[in-house]
C-alpha positions in Angstrom: 0.0 0.0 0.0 2.7 2.6 0.8 4.4 2.0 -2.5 1.1 2.5 -4.3 0.5 5.9 -2.6 4.0 7.0 -3.3 3.7 5.9 -6.9 0.6 8.1 -7.2 2.5 11.1 -5.9 5.4 10.2 -8.2 3.0 10.0 -11.2 1.6 13.4 -10.2 5.1 15.0 -10.3 5.9 13.2 -13.6 2.7 14.6 -15.2 2.6 18.1 -13.7 6.1 19.1 -12.7 8.6 17.6 -15.2 12.0 18.5 -13.8 14.1 20.3 -15.2 11.5 21.4 -17.8 9.6 24.5 -16.9 5.9 24.0 -16.1 3.5 24.6 -18.9 2.8 28.4 -19.2 -0.8 27.8 -20.2 -1.5 26.0 -16.9 0.5 28.6 -15.0 1.8 25.8 -12.7 4.8 26.4 -10.5 6.7 24.5 -7.9 5.7 27.1 -5.3 2.0 26.4 -6.0 2.2 22.6 -6.4 4.8 21.4 -3.9 3.3 22.5 -0.5 0.0 20.5 -0.8 1.7 17.4 -2.1 4.3 17.5 0.7 1.5 18.1 3.2 -0.3 15.0 1.9 3.0 13.0 2.2 3.5 14.3 5.7 0.0 13.2 6.8 0.6 9.8 5.3 3.9 9.4 7.1 2.5 10.6 10.5 -0.6 8.4 10.1 1.0 5.1 9.3 4.1 3.4 10.7 4.2 1.2 7.6 4.4 4.2 5.3 6.9 6.0 7.5 9.2 2.9 7.3 8.8 2.7 3.6 9.5 6.4 3.0 12.5 6.2 5.4 13.9 3.3 3.4 13.4 5.1 0.2 15.0 8.4 1.3 17.8 7.4 3.7 20.7 5.1 3.1 20.5 1.7 4.8 23.7 2.5 6.7 22.0 5.1 8.9 
């Protein structure tokens, strides 16, 4: 389940905020507008579930920590 939720967030970034390409001018999308709500959602997921917290930690931090 955590990998599915993170895949959804990853797909969102891939579709809406293609790094390093600038966001579509017609949509007027910017990182300043898009990133805070997505990170807030990720934070709620991490705080709400030990399983998701462990998965995110394993994805972000090296195993040696």
